[in-house]
C-alpha positions as CSV (number, residue, x, y, z in Angstrom):
1,M,71.8,13.0,-220.2
2,Q,68.8,10.8,-219.8
3,E,67.8,11.0,-223.4
4,W,71.0,9.8,-225.0
5,I,71.5,7.1,-222.4
6,R,68.0,5.7,-223.1
7,R,68.5,6.0,-226.8
8,E,71.8,4.2,-226.8
9,A,70.4,1.6,-224.4
10,D,67.5,0.9,-226.7
11,E,69.9,0.4,-229.6
12,L,71.6,-2.3,-227.6
13,L,68.4,-4.5,-227.4
14,P,69.3,-7.0,-230.2
15,K,72.8,-7.6,-228.6
16,L,71.3,-7.8,-225.1
17,V,68.8,-10.5,-226.3
18,E,71.7,-12.4,-228.0
19,W,73.8,-12.4,-224.9
20,R,70.9,-13.2,-222.6
21,R,69.8,-16.2,-224.7
22,D,73.3,-17.5,-225.0
23,F,73.6,-17.5,-221.2
24,H,70.2,-19.0,-220.9
25,R,71.2,-21.9,-223.1
26,H,74.3,-22.6,-221.1
27,P,73.4,-22.0,-217.4
28,E,75.9,-22.6,-214.7
29,L,75.4,-23.1,-211.0
30,G,77.1,-21.0,-208.3
31,F,80.9,-20.9,-208.3
32,Q,80.8,-22.9,-211.6
33,E,80.2,-19.9,-213.9
34,V,83.4,-20.5,-215.8
35,R,81.9,-20.2,-219.3
36,T,79.7,-17.2,-218.3
37,A,82.6,-15.4,-216.6
38,G,84.8,-16.1,-219.6
39,I,82.4,-14.4,-222.0
40,V,81.9,-11.4,-219.6
41,A,85.7,-11.0,-219.2
42,A,86.4,-11.3,-222.9
43,H,83.7,-8.6,-223.6
44,L,85.2,-6.2,-221.0
45,Q,88.7,-6.8,-222.4
46,E,87.5,-6.0,-225.9
47,L,86.2,-2.7,-224.6
48,G,89.7,-1.9,-223.5
49,L,89.1,-2.3,-219.8
50,E,91.5,-3.8,-217.2
51,V,89.8,-6.9,-216.0
52,S,90.2,-9.0,-212.8
53,T,89.0,-12.6,-213.0
54,G,88.7,-15.3,-210.4
55,V,87.5,-12.9,-207.7
56,G,85.5,-14.9,-205.2
57,K,86.4,-18.0,-207.3
58,T,84.5,-17.1,-210.6
59,G,83.7,-13.4,-210.2
60,V,84.8,-10.7,-212.6
61,I,85.6,-7.0,-211.9
62,A,86.4,-4.2,-214.3
63,M,86.9,-0.5,-213.8
64,V,85.6,2.3,-216.1
65,E,87.2,5.6,-215.6
66,P,88.1,8.8,-217.6
67,D,91.6,9.7,-218.6
68,D,93.7,11.6,-216.1
69,L,91.4,11.1,-213.2
70,P,92.7,12.1,-209.7
71,D,93.4,9.2,-207.4
72,D,91.0,10.4,-204.8
73,S,88.0,10.6,-207.1
74,E,84.8,8.8,-206.0
75,T,84.0,5.3,-207.1
76,V,80.5,3.8,-207.5
77,L,79.9,0.0,-207.7
78,L,77.4,-1.6,-210.1
79,R,76.7,-5.3,-209.4
80,F,75.3,-8.0,-211.7
81,D,74.8,-11.7,-210.6
82,M,75.6,-14.6,-213.0
83,D,74.5,-17.9,-211.5
84,A,71.7,-20.3,-212.4
85,L,69.6,-22.8,-210.3
86,P,69.4,-26.6,-210.0
87,I,66.0,-26.7,-211.8
88,H,65.1,-28.7,-214.9
89,E,63.7,-26.3,-217.5
90,E,60.2,-26.9,-218.9
91,T,59.6,-23.8,-221.0
92,G,60.1,-25.5,-224.4
93,L,61.8,-22.3,-225.7
94,P,64.2,-22.4,-228.6
95,Y,66.8,-21.0,-226.3
96,A,66.0,-23.4,-223.4
97,S,68.8,-24.8,-221.2
98,Q,71.1,-27.3,-222.8
99,N,72.4,-28.3,-219.3
100,A,70.1,-30.9,-217.9
101,G,68.9,-30.0,-214.4
102,V,70.3,-26.5,-214.5
103,M,68.3,-23.4,-215.5
104,H,68.3,-19.7,-215.4
105,A,65.0,-19.5,-213.5
106,C,65.6,-16.1,-211.8
107,G,66.7,-13.7,-214.5
108,H,70.4,-13.6,-213.7
109,D,71.1,-14.3,-217.4
110,G,69.3,-11.0,-218.1
111,H,71.2,-9.3,-215.3
112,T,74.6,-10.4,-216.8
113,A,73.5,-9.2,-220.3
114,I,72.5,-5.8,-218.8
115,G,75.9,-5.6,-217.1
116,M,77.6,-6.1,-220.4
117,G,75.5,-3.4,-222.0
118,V,76.2,-1.0,-219.2
119,A,79.9,-1.7,-219.6
120,Q,79.7,-0.9,-223.3
121,L,77.7,2.3,-222.8
122,L,79.9,3.6,-220.0
123,T,83.1,2.8,-221.8
124,R,81.9,4.7,-224.8
125,H,81.4,7.8,-222.6
126,R,84.0,7.2,-220.0
127,N,85.5,10.7,-220.3
128,E,82.2,12.2,-219.3
129,L,82.2,10.4,-216.0
130,S,83.1,12.4,-212.8
131,G,84.8,9.4,-211.2
132,R,85.3,5.6,-211.4
133,V,82.7,2.9,-212.0
134,K,83.5,-0.6,-210.6
135,L,81.6,-3.2,-212.5
136,V,81.2,-6.4,-210.4
137,F,79.9,-9.6,-212.0
138,Q,79.1,-11.8,-209.1
139,P,78.9,-15.6,-208.8
140,A,76.8,-17.7,-206.5
141,E,74.0,-15.3,-205.4
142,E,71.6,-18.2,-204.9
143,G,72.3,-19.0,-201.3
144,L,76.0,-19.8,-201.7
145,G,77.5,-16.5,-200.4
146,G,79.0,-15.2,-203.7
147,A,79.0,-11.6,-202.5
148,M,81.0,-12.3,-199.4
149,A,83.4,-14.5,-201.4
150,M,84.1,-11.5,-203.7
151,I,84.3,-9.1,-200.7
152,D,86.8,-11.5,-199.0
153,D,88.8,-11.4,-202.2
154,G,89.0,-7.6,-202.1
155,A,86.1,-6.6,-204.3
156,L,85.5,-3.5,-202.2
157,E,89.2,-2.4,-202.0
158,E,91.5,-0.4,-204.2
159,P,89.4,1.7,-204.7
160,Q,86.6,1.4,-202.1
161,P,83.3,2.4,-203.6
162,A,81.2,5.2,-201.9
163,A,77.9,3.7,-203.1
164,A,76.5,0.5,-204.7
165,Y,73.6,0.0,-207.1
166,G,72.0,-3.0,-208.6
167,L,68.7,-4.4,-209.9
168,H,66.6,-7.5,-210.2
169,L,64.2,-8.2,-213.1
170,W,60.9,-9.3,-211.6
171,S,58.5,-11.4,-213.6
172,R,55.4,-10.7,-211.5
173,L,55.6,-6.9,-211.6
174,P,54.0,-4.9,-214.4
175,Y,56.2,-4.4,-217.5
176,N,58.6,-1.5,-217.1
177,Q,57.5,-0.7,-213.5
178,V,60.4,0.2,-211.3
179,V,60.2,-0.4,-207.6
180,V,62.5,2.0,-205.7
181,Q,62.2,2.8,-202.0
182,P,64.4,3.6,-199.0
183,G,64.7,1.2,-196.2
184,P,64.0,-2.6,-196.2
185,L,63.2,-4.1,-199.6
186,W,64.0,-7.8,-199.1
187,A,64.6,-9.9,-196.0
188,A,67.5,-11.5,-194.2
189,A,67.5,-15.2,-195.1
190,D,69.1,-18.1,-193.2
191,I,69.1,-21.6,-194.7
192,F,69.3,-24.4,-192.1
193,T,70.0,-28.1,-192.0
194,L,68.6,-30.0,-189.0
195,T,69.7,-33.6,-188.5
196,V,67.8,-35.7,-185.9
197,H,69.7,-38.7,-184.6
198,G,67.6,-41.6,-183.1
199,K,68.0,-45.3,-182.9
200,G,66.9,-47.4,-185.8
201,G,65.2,-50.8,-185.7
202,H,62.5,-53.2,-186.9
203,G,59.1,-51.7,-187.7
204,A,57.6,-54.4,-185.5
205,T,59.5,-53.5,-182.4
206,P,59.1,-49.7,-182.0
207,H,59.8,-49.9,-178.3
208,D,63.4,-50.8,-179.0
209,T,64.0,-47.7,-181.1
210,I,64.0,-43.9,-181.0
211,D,62.1,-43.1,-184.2
212,A,63.9,-40.2,-185.9
213,T,60.9,-39.8,-188.3
214,L,58.5,-39.3,-185.4
215,V,60.8,-36.8,-183.7
216,A,61.3,-34.8,-186.8
217,S,57.6,-34.8,-187.5
218,Q,57.0,-33.3,-184.1
219,L,59.7,-30.7,-184.9
220,V,58.1,-29.7,-188.2
221,V,54.8,-28.9,-186.4
222,A,56.4,-27.3,-183.3
223,L,58.7,-25.0,-185.2
224,Q,55.7,-23.3,-186.8
225,T,54.7,-22.0,-183.4
226,I,57.7,-19.7,-183.3
227,V,56.0,-17.3,-185.7
228,S,52.5,-17.9,-184.5
229,R,53.2,-17.7,-180.8
230,N,56.6,-16.2,-180.1
231,A,57.1,-13.4,-182.7
232,N,55.2,-10.2,-182.2
233,P,52.3,-10.2,-184.7
234,S,53.4,-6.7,-185.9
235,D,56.9,-8.1,-186.9
236,T,57.5,-10.0,-190.1
237,A,59.0,-13.4,-189.8
238,V,59.0,-16.8,-191.7
239,V,60.1,-20.2,-190.5
240,T,59.8,-22.8,-193.3
241,V,60.7,-26.5,-193.3
242,A,61.0,-27.2,-197.0
243,S,62.6,-30.6,-197.1
244,F,62.1,-33.8,-195.0
245,Q,64.2,-36.9,-195.7
246,S,64.1,-40.0,-193.5
247,G,64.2,-43.7,-193.9
248,N,64.4,-46.1,-196.9
249,A,62.0,-48.9,-196.2
250,G,58.5,-49.4,-194.9
251,N,59.5,-52.0,-192.3
252,V,62.5,-50.2,-190.9
253,I,62.3,-47.4,-188.3
254,S,64.7,-44.7,-189.3
255,E,67.7,-43.8,-187.1
256,Q,68.1,-40.4,-188.8
257,A,66.0,-37.6,-190.3
258,V,67.2,-34.5,-192.1
259,L,65.1,-31.3,-192.2
260,K,66.1,-28.4,-194.4
261,G,64.5,-25.0,-194.6
262,T,64.8,-21.3,-194.2
263,I,64.4,-18.6,-191.5
264,R,63.6,-15.1,-192.7
265,S,63.2,-11.7,-191.0
266,F,63.9,-8.0,-191.4
267,E,65.0,-6.8,-187.9
268,P,68.1,-8.2,-186.1
269,D,66.3,-8.7,-182.8
270,V,63.5,-10.7,-184.6
271,R,66.2,-12.9,-186.2
272,D,67.8,-13.5,-182.8
273,L,64.4,-14.5,-181.4
274,L,63.7,-17.0,-184.2
275,L,67.1,-18.6,-183.9
276,R,66.9,-18.8,-180.1
277,R,63.4,-20.4,-180.1
278,F,64.5,-22.7,-182.9
279,E,67.3,-24.2,-180.8
280,E,65.1,-24.3,-177.6
281,I,62.4,-26.2,-179.4
282,C,64.8,-28.7,-181.0
283,T,66.5,-29.3,-177.6
284,G,63.3,-29.8,-175.7
285,I,61.6,-32.2,-178.2
286,C,64.7,-34.2,-178.8
287,Q,65.4,-34.6,-175.1
288,A,61.8,-35.7,-174.6
289,F,62.1,-38.5,-177.1
290,G,65.7,-39.4,-176.1
291,A,67.1,-38.3,-179.5
292,S,69.8,-35.8,-180.3
293,Y,70.3,-33.3,-183.1
294,E,72.8,-31.3,-185.1
295,F,71.9,-27.8,-186.3
296,E,73.8,-26.1,-189.1
297,M,73.1,-22.7,-190.5
298,H,74.1,-21.9,-194.1
299,S,74.5,-18.6,-195.9
300,C,73.1,-16.0,-193.7
301,V,72.1,-13.1,-196.0
302,P,71.3,-9.8,-194.2
303,A,68.2,-7.7,-195.1
304,T,68.5,-5.7,-198.3
305,I,68.2,-2.2,-197.1
306,N,68.4,0.9,-199.4
307,S,69.8,4.1,-198.1
308,E,67.8,7.3,-198.2
309,A,70.3,9.0,-200.5
310,G,70.6,6.0,-202.8
311,A,66.8,5.6,-203.1
312,R,66.5,9.4,-203.8
313,V,69.1,9.1,-206.7
314,M,67.3,6.0,-208.2
315,E,63.8,7.5,-207.8
316,G,64.7,10.6,-209.8
317,I,66.4,8.5,-212.5
318,A,63.4,6.0,-212.7
319,R,60.9,8.8,-213.1
320,E,62.8,10.1,-216.1
321,V,63.4,6.6,-217.6
322,V,60.0,5.0,-217.2
323,G,57.7,7.9,-216.3
324,E,56.4,8.9,-212.9
325,Q,53.3,6.6,-213.2
326,N,55.6,3.5,-213.5
327,V,57.6,4.2,-210.3
328,A,56.2,2.3,-207.3
329,Q,56.9,1.1,-203.8
330,I,55.8,-2.2,-202.3
331,A,55.5,-4.0,-199.0
332,P,59.0,-5.5,-198.3
333,M,59.2,-9.1,-199.5
334,M,60.6,-12.1,-197.7
335,V,63.0,-12.9,-200.6
336,G,66.7,-12.9,-199.7
337,E,69.5,-11.3,-201.8
338,D,73.2,-11.0,-201.1
339,M,73.4,-7.6,-202.8
340,A,72.7,-6.7,-199.2
341,E,76.4,-7.4,-198.4
342,F,77.5,-4.7,-200.8
343,L,74.8,-2.2,-199.6
344,N,75.9,-2.7,-196.0
345,R,79.4,-1.6,-196.9
346,A,78.6,0.9,-199.7
347,P,75.1,2.3,-199.1
348,G,73.1,2.7,-202.2
349,C,70.0,1.3,-203.8
350,F,68.7,-2.0,-205.2
351,V,65.7,-1.8,-207.5
352,L,63.2,-4.2,-209.0
353,V,62.3,-3.8,-212.7
354,G,59.0,-5.3,-213.8
355,A,59.4,-7.8,-216.6
356,A,55.9,-9.4,-216.8
357,N,53.9,-9.7,-220.1
358,P,51.0,-12.1,-219.3
359,E,49.6,-11.8,-222.8
360,E,52.8,-13.3,-224.2
361,G,53.1,-15.9,-221.3
362,F,55.8,-14.0,-219.3
363,Y,54.3,-14.3,-215.8
364,S,55.7,-17.5,-214.3
365,P,57.1,-17.1,-210.7
366,H,60.8,-17.0,-210.1
367,H,62.5,-20.3,-209.4
368,S,59.9,-22.1,-211.5
369,P,60.7,-24.5,-214.3
370,S,58.5,-22.4,-216.6
371,F,60.2,-19.1,-215.8
372,D,60.9,-16.5,-218.4
373,F,60.7,-12.7,-218.7
374,E,59.9,-10.1,-221.3
375,E,63.4,-9.4,-222.8
376,S,62.5,-6.0,-224.2
377,V,62.7,-4.6,-220.7
378,M,66.5,-5.0,-220.6
379,P,67.4,-1.6,-222.0
380,T,65.5,-0.1,-219.1
381,G,67.9,-1.9,-216.8
382,V,70.9,-0.6,-218.8
383,S,69.5,3.0,-218.6
384,L,68.8,2.8,-214.8
385,L,72.3,1.6,-213.8
386,A,74.3,3.7,-216.3
387,E,72.5,6.8,-215.2
388,A,72.9,5.8,-211.5
389,A,76.7,5.8,-212.1
390,F,76.7,9.2,-213.8
391,S,74.4,10.7,-211.2
392,Q,76.2,9.3,-208.1
393,L,79.6,10.4,-209.4
394,A,78.2,13.9,-210.2
395,I,76.9,14.2,-206.7
396,G,80.2,13.2,-205.3
397,K,82.0,15.7,-207.5
398,S,79.7,18.5,-206.4
399,A,80.2,17.7,-202.8
400,E,83.9,17.6,-203.3
401,N,83.9,21.1,-205.0
402,E,81.7,22.5,-202.2
403,S,84.0,21.2,-199.5
404,G,87.0,22.6,-201.4
405,E,85.4,26.1,-201.4
């Protein structure tokens, strides 16, 4: 099966590039992927699939299944994210973003194109499937909770998938390398907004004020001690203050400061420690200066954890698709990914596909205004996920037959 899947995936490359570059020219932020979702839905409908739109606001779902399939047959979910980022593109590419301040700087345009290719390949061979494939095109992966929005809208119901698979093109991994491993791959990620309330006043009379800028500055430094002095050195944790906004003039002491950042970890008890110490430090420092604060947590994404069985399926497929020498494992990364929400409910595997080509300039980091990736790797993505669907459903069918005996 691997040979014809890879052959047909390779034949899709010109179309994959065409789709990807169109999405790249017209990026859309999370929950605003109206044009992108419309193109995806139209393609799926042209393939003869029954399509659901508006799932999780702008998500799209379609089902691929053979004729006369029993109702209790297994379902596998394949997920593809569609959203872009609020970044002004600086690549100078002929297919660069035409939407000022919005850019596909993480490869989701490639993921969407791969999903359309997978849909085409699976539909062509749907009567060879041993069950159903639920294709999920997800909005708002970039910290906006698109996965949960789709789940809340019933994405995992009627039918409920037994396993979920997905991938991420990665511009800093060697070309065509596939990272597949059981257990944690990416971290839980919490995004916070911390607002410090003081008492504003004249820069010449600081004794009449409670300087929110000063209080917030103390917090920026003190919060770093959570990882350095509270977390066990053998655990992995990150506390980052990435944005500091306070004041508008050089002679006015600010009454308010806003800090934004991220808290990341792998283990639930480590996350609990980080959040507890975060609040304790904020409370203590603000009380010491006579200030107050508001703390708001946004978009908690759990750790991306692959199941043993799912990783075993993907490892075997990857060895056939890219060769044993190109299958790798890495130390878990602190990147967050809401594919985790699907994996927590339908255990499977999320893999990274190397898309670097330094000689051609494809090596910029993700979320960079210069980001791009080597497009010729996209057929590998199609092959991996199409074969994952066939393999997972075959395993389910085999288990069903054995239990029937």
